N, C-alpha and C positions, 0 to 999 in steps of 0.2 A: 675389468681392469681399466682405470682411467688412462687416456692417452697423455703422454708426457712429452716435454720438449727434448728430453734425452733420446727418445725413440727416433727423432729426426736428426740426430747427430749434432745437436747444439752442445757446445763445450760445457763441462761441469761448472766452470766459473760463471758462465752466463746463466745457466740454470739456477745456480744459487743466487745470483743477482736478481733474477725474476722472482724467486721465492721470497726474497726480502720485501717485495712489494705485494705479496699475496697472489702472484700470478703463477699457477702451477700447471694449467692445461692450455695448450694452444687452441686458438679459435679456429673456426672453419677456414678462413682465408689464410691463416698462418700455416695450417696443415697442408693446404694446397701450395702455398708459396715457398715454404722452406726447401723442399727437395729441388724445385725448379731453379730457384735463385742460387742455391748452393752449387748447382751444376754450372752456373755462369750463363744461363739462358736469358734472352730478352723476355720480358713478361709484362702483362697488363693486369694489375690487381684491381678488380672492379668489385667493390664490396661496400655495403652501407656504412653510414656514420657509426663510430663507436665499435667497430668490429675488429680493431687491432691491426690496421694496415701498416702503421708506422713500425711497429715491432716486426711485422712480417718481412719488411725489407731491411731493417737495421740489424737483426740477428745474423742473416747471411753476410751482410757487409762486414760486421765485426769478425765473423768466422773466417773471412777471406783476407783480412788485413795482415800485412807483414809489419809488425810494430817496430822491427829493427830497421826498416827502410825509412830513411828521412825524406819522405815525399808524400804528396797528397794522392790518395788512392781511391777516394770516393767523394762524389759531389751530390748534394741533395738540393734541388731547387724548389722553392715554394712561392706562391703568389703574394702572400702578405707577410708583413713583419711579424705579426702575432704567431702565425703558423710556423715560420722559420725559427722563432725563439723557442716555441714548444718542441720542435724536432731537435734543436740543439740541446735543450734541457734533457730530452730523452737520451741523447748520446752521452752527455756528461754523467747522468745517473747510471747508465749501463756500465760506463768505464769505471766509475767510482765504486759501485757495488760489486763489480767483478774483480776489482783491483788490477785491471788490465791498463797498461800504459798507452791508452789511445788518446791522442790529442785531437780536439775538434775546435773549429773556429766559426763564429757567426759573422756573416757578411751581409749587412742590410744597409739601405740608405738611411739618411738622417743621423748618422753617427760619423765621427771623424774618420776620414779616409786614411790619414797618416797612421792612426792607431791600428787599423786593420792591416795595413801594409807591414807594420812592425810584427804583428802576430803571424803573418804569413811567412816571415823570415824564419820562424821556428819550425817550419815544415810540418804543418798539421796533417794527420792522416785523413781526416774527414773535414770537408767544408760544407756548411749549410747556409743558404742565403736566398735572397730574392734575385730574379734574373737581371735586373738593371745593374745592381752593384757587382754581381759576379761577372757580367759582360764587361763592365768598366775595368775591373781589376785584371781580367784576362787580356784586354786590349792594351793595357799599360805594361803587360809583361810581368806583373807582380804575382799573378796566380798561374802557376805552371801546370800544364795539363798532361805531359807525356806519360806519367805513371798512373793516371786515373783509369781504374778498371771498371768502375760502376758509376753510372749517372742515373739519379732518380728524379723524375718529374712528378712531384706531388700535386694533387688537385689538377691533373692533366686536362680535364675538361674546361678549366679556366685559363690555364697557361697556353694552351695550343689553339687559341682562337684570336682573331683580330690582330692587334699589333704584337701580342706576345709570341706569335709563331715565329716571326723574323728573328727576335732576340734568342729564343731557345734554339732555333736552327743554327745560328752562328756558334752558340756554345757547343752544340753537338758536333759541328764541323771541325772544331778545334781539338777534339779528342781523337785518340788513335782508333783505327778501324776495328780492333779487337775488343772494344769496350762493350760492356753490358748496359743495356737500356732498360730501365724499370719505370713503368707508368703506374700511378695510383690515383683512384678517383672513386667517389661514391656513386656517381652517375655517368652515363655516356651521352655525348653530344655528337651528332653526325659529323660536324666539321672537325672536331678534335680527333674523332675515331679515324677519319680519313688521313689526317696528318700522321697519326701513330702508325697506321698501316704502311705509309710511305717510309717512315724512319726505321721501322723494324718489321719488315714483311714476314719474318718467320717467328714472331713472338708467340708465347704461350698465353692464351686468354684464360685468366683465372677468375672464376665467378661462382662463389658458393651458391648452391640451390636453396636459398633461404628467402623468407618473405621480405618484401621491400619495407614494409611498415613494422617497426618494433612493437611487440605485444606488451611490453612492460611500461608503456606510456598511455595515460588516460587522456583522451582528446575531448575538450569541451569548448563551447562557444557561448557568448553572451551578447545580447542585442542592446545597443545604446546609440544615442546620437553622437555624431562626430565630435561636437564641442564638449561632450560630457566624458569622453574617453579618459583624460587624465584623472578626473575625479573618481571614475569607476575603477581605474587601475589602483588608486590609493585604497579604495574600499576592498578590492580583491586582495591586495597585499596584507591588509589587516585581517581579512577573513581567513586566508590560507596560511598565513605566518610561515612563509618559505624560509628554509635554512639558507638557500642561495638561489636567487632568481635572475633570469635574463629577460629583459624587456626589449623587444625588437621594434624599430621604427624604420621608415624609409629614408628620411633626410637627416643630414648632419645637424641642421638647425633645430629639428624636432628633438633630437637626442639632447641637445643643449638645453632646450626649454623644459623638457620633461624632467631631466635630472635636477634642474634648478627648482622646479615646482615641488618635487619630492623632498628635496633638502629643506625647502621652506616649510613643509609640513612635517618636519622632524623624521623623515624617512631617509636614512643615509643611502646615497646612491652615487655610483661612479658612472662615467660616460666613456664610450669608445666609438669613435668614428674617424673618417678619413681626414677631417680638417684639423685635428689636434696633432701636436708634434709628438715625436718619439718618446720624449721624457714623460709627457702627460699620459700617453697610451700605456707605457710601462707601469706608471704609478697606479693607473686605474686597474690594470690586470693584477698587479701585486696586491692591491687592497681587496679586490674581489676574490682572488685565489686564496688569500690568507683568511678570509672571513671577516676582515675589519669592516668591510662594507658588504652588506648582504644583497644589494641590488645593483645590477649593471645594465644601463640603458645603452643599447648598441644599434648601429646601422648594420647592414648585411655584411660589413667587413668581418664581423665576428661569427657569422652563421655557418661557416664551413671550416672543417679541419680542427678547430680548437677542442681540446680535451681538458676540461676543467672539472675535477672530481667534485661531487657533492651538489651539483645543480639539481634542485628538486622541482623547480617550476620554470616554464618558459611562457611568457606573455607576449602575444602579438598585438601591440597597440595599433600598428599599421599592418593590415593583413596582406600577405603576398598574393599576387594574382596567379602565379604559377605554382602548380602542385609540387614540383621539384624543390622550389624555394621553401615551401612550407615544410617539406620533409627535412631539408638541411637545418632549418631553424630548430624544429622541435627535437632533432637528433642530439641536441646539446644536453638533454636530460635523459633519464632512464638508461644510464650507462653502467657497464660492469655489473649487471645483475640487479641494480637498484631500480626502484619504481620512480616514475616521473609523471608530471602533470603538465599539459599544455593547454592554455586558455587563450582563445582568440576573441578580441573585442570587435564586433561587427555592427555596421549600420544595416538598415533594411535593404539598402542597395547591395551591400557586400555579402549578404547571407547566401546569395546564389553560389558563392565559392564553396559552401558546405557540400553542395551536390557535386561540384567539380572534384573536390578532394576525394569524395566517396567513390566517384566513378573512376578516376584515374589512379587512385592509390589503393582502392579496395578497403576503405576504412570507414568508421562511423564516428562522427563528432556528436557528442551529446549536448543538447540545448539546456543551459542552466541559467539561473538568475540569482540575484542577491536578495536575501530576506532577513531583516533584523541582524545584519552583520554576518550572515552565514551564506554559503553557496548551496543552493538546492536545485534539484532538477526542475525544469520549467513545468508548471502544472502540478507539482507536488507541494505539500505543505510541511513536509518533514525535511530536516537538513540532511545533506549527504553525509554518510559516515566518513 
């Protein structure tokens, strides 16, 4: 017998809403989180990318809302505009598909403050946003906190370090003592873990006993000179013909240059990095998500939290030096049971990272090369199937 959401007390309307999206069985982290969060306990959801952490906390939030109460009852804080927009979209989809009258508002910087203040006058049940804008609106007295029962800190390992700690701390202090604190992250950082322990000393640590590295992603690497990487990327795009591909770089300027070069060579590409404004970022995401543009060139702003269906390939044009960063990047593909492929372009100096990934992540990267417009295993003469 398959395990169902109904078994965990999820309301029939929400179960039906999930079924409309083809989601019938809860993931491991959802099975662990649902009873704990439904009981109102503080918890840390520590599970890999693409394992369903957002629904793991949204379903209990929806289940505990009193839609007849004209007050904000749940707040979700995310580190980036893109992740906040994605979580807000999940809220809207869940409300629409379940036909529940749940109102949610998105609160992020780079958008008119007056418009957000007007939306807050409608007393949304859920607010989703970035810490700076949420803190600003709370300080102005426009975002009321007395009825907030649940605060979610998503990507906690990013938000609870450096300057983010102070802002989140102020937000937590403005809530009532009886509030529920939920932290979610794909990885743990000692600094953020210590902060979490101080904020919620009796929290439940929820961590499914699963492999860190997803088995439905093929990991490949190809050697080339640094100056040749853009050209080799174009060749790989032609050879692999991805339905939807993410290309990762380190710098904003590199994202601009690579996207322009791809467009010059008739490869439609969007760009996503910290230096472009909100409207451009939204347009890039909409074009990529809809499939109008099959390639998105991004800095690490897009490597965490985003769930874009149908990404078949991840290309590391600039290779991350940290294994955790590699894991976050490649986790954008191979989601929801689909297969994915990650290809890293490495110089002779960077190839040492193959050993690091293997040692620290317990994985194998296969050495490949290009031959006659096809990707083959290094040393082989036949193309890979």
